[in-house]
MARGU-234426 format. One line per 10 residues: number of its first residue (from 1); for each residue x negated, y, z negated of C-alpha. Coordinates in nm, 2 decimals. Layout:
NUM) X/Y/Z | ...
REM end
This chain:
1) -14.26/10.95/-5.21 | -14.39/10.78/-5.51 | -14.68/11.05/-5.55 | -14.43/11.35/-5.51 | -14.20/11.19/-5.78 | -14.49/11.16/-6.01 | -14.61/11.51/-5.96 | -14.26/11.65/-6.00 | -14.23/11.47/-6.33 | -14.58/11.60/-6.44
11) -14.48/11.95/-6.36 | -14.16/11.92/-6.55 | -14.35/11.79/-6.86 | -14.60/12.06/-6.82 | -14.33/12.31/-6.82 | -14.16/12.17/-7.13 | -14.51/12.20/-7.30 | -14.56/12.55/-7.18 | -14.21/12.65/-7.29 | -14.30/12.67/-7.65
21) -14.00/12.86/-7.78 | -13.76/12.62/-7.58 | -13.60/12.92/-7.40 | -13.58/12.74/-7.08 | -13.84/12.98/-6.92 | -14.21/13.05/-6.97 | -14.33/13.40/-7.04 | -14.66/13.55/-6.98 | -14.78/13.48/-7.34 | -14.67/13.11/-7.31
31) -14.85/13.09/-6.95 | -15.17/13.23/-7.09 | -15.18/13.00/-7.40 | -15.11/12.69/-7.17 | -15.41/12.79/-6.94 | -15.63/12.83/-7.22 | -15.53/12.53/-7.44 | -15.45/12.29/-7.16 | -15.69/12.37/-6.87 | -15.95/12.51/-7.12
41) -15.99/12.81/-6.89 | -16.02/13.16/-7.03 | -15.70/13.37/-6.92 | -15.67/13.72/-7.01 | -15.32/13.89/-7.06 | -15.38/14.08/-6.73 | -15.46/13.75/-6.55 | -15.13/13.60/-6.67 | -14.96/13.91/-6.56 | -15.11/13.89/-6.21
51) -14.98/13.52/-6.18 | -14.64/13.64/-6.29 | -14.65/13.91/-6.01 | -14.69/13.63/-5.74 | -14.45/13.36/-5.88 | -14.18/13.54/-6.07 | -13.96/13.58/-5.77 | -13.65/13.73/-5.95 | -13.86/13.99/-6.14 | -13.74/13.86/-6.47
61) -14.10/13.86/-6.63 | -14.01/13.49/-6.69 | -14.10/13.17/-6.49 | -13.80/12.95/-6.46 | -13.85/12.57/-6.40 | -13.85/12.60/-6.01 | -14.07/12.92/-6.02 | -14.31/12.72/-6.25 | -14.30/12.42/-6.02 | -14.39/12.64/-5.73
71) -14.68/12.77/-5.92 | -14.81/12.41/-6.00 | -14.74/12.29/-5.67 | -14.96/12.56/-5.49 | -15.24/12.55/-5.75 | -15.24/12.16/-5.79 | -15.10/11.96/-5.50 | -15.29/11.90/-5.19 | -15.20/12.13/-4.89 | -15.00/11.99/-4.62
81) -15.11/12.28/-4.38 | -15.46/12.16/-4.34 | -15.55/11.80/-4.27 | -15.82/11.66/-4.47 | -15.93/11.31/-4.38 | -16.00/11.05/-4.65 | -16.32/11.04/-4.85 | -16.54/10.76/-4.70 | -16.79/10.55/-4.88 | -17.10/10.60/-4.69
91) -17.24/10.25/-4.71 | -16.93/10.05/-4.67 | -16.77/10.29/-4.40 | -16.44/10.25/-4.58 | -16.20/10.47/-4.79 | -16.36/10.58/-5.10 | -16.20/10.47/-5.42 | -16.30/10.61/-5.78 | -16.49/10.35/-5.97 | -16.35/10.19/-6.30
101) -16.68/10.23/-6.48 | -17.05/10.30/-6.41 | -17.22/10.60/-6.27 | -17.08/10.81/-5.99 | -17.34/10.94/-5.76 | -17.18/11.22/-5.53 | -17.35/11.39/-5.24 | -17.22/11.74/-5.17 | -17.23/11.88/-4.83 | -17.14/12.24/-4.75
111) -17.23/12.49/-4.48 | -17.53/12.70/-4.57 | -17.37/13.00/-4.76 | -17.46/13.13/-5.10 | -17.16/13.12/-5.33 | -17.10/13.45/-5.53 | -17.14/13.43/-5.93 | -16.75/13.44/-5.95 | -16.73/13.13/-5.72 | -16.95/12.89/-5.92
121) -16.76/12.64/-6.11 | -16.77/12.67/-6.49 | -16.94/12.39/-6.69 | -16.60/12.37/-6.87 | -16.40/12.32/-6.56 | -16.64/12.04/-6.44 | -16.65/11.88/-6.79 | -16.25/11.88/-6.79 | -16.23/11.71/-6.45 | -16.47/11.44/-6.59
131) -16.28/11.39/-6.89 | -15.95/11.36/-6.72 | -16.11/11.10/-6.48 | -16.23/10.91/-6.78 | -15.90/10.90/-6.96 | -15.72/10.78/-6.64 | -15.59/10.43/-6.70 | -15.55/10.30/-6.35 | -15.75/10.35/-6.03 | -15.44/10.52/-5.88
141) -15.43/10.78/-6.17 | -15.80/10.85/-6.10 | -15.73/10.90/-5.74 | -15.45/11.14/-5.80 | -15.67/11.34/-6.05 | -15.95/11.35/-5.81 | -15.75/11.44/-5.51 | -15.56/11.72/-5.70 | -15.88/11.88/-5.85 | -16.06/11.88/-5.52
151) -15.76/12.00/-5.29 | -15.71/12.36/-5.18 | -16.03/12.47/-5.32 | -16.39/12.54/-5.24 | -16.61/12.39/-5.51 | -16.93/12.56/-5.58 | -17.15/12.40/-5.84 | -17.50/12.49/-5.95 | -17.78/12.25/-5.89 | -17.76/12.14/-6.26
161) -17.38/12.09/-6.26 | -17.41/11.87/-5.94
REM end
């Protein structure tokens, strides 16, 4: 599909950026730098090693392109295991489309359970999603960014973040 092709190209481009020494593979240091520089999320060497333990299938301590693509797909692509219905605009009762401009008012609904301190989204992460949405050039790009950032995750925000 068109979306799968776009995501495949995106993961290859991200892989090329991550492979700073152009060796054809990403080492733990390159992954750590990518996470910190691009996602603007703190990543310790230990966290990078933990990621490698899960996705370095051949035990080389390097992520080749396919292993890297598996990592990106699992983290960023919507799950096909669980059906999630489309977001619906409450007033119009039609599929929700990210707006081109203006103020976005979102109502978050979740089961009544308290999130742990580790589960609350960082302000940096929320700000990064907003920046990515603002930089998107087309409604379809905004939709993809929104879908990817909200899939396969439970998002917990503080009242101030929401």
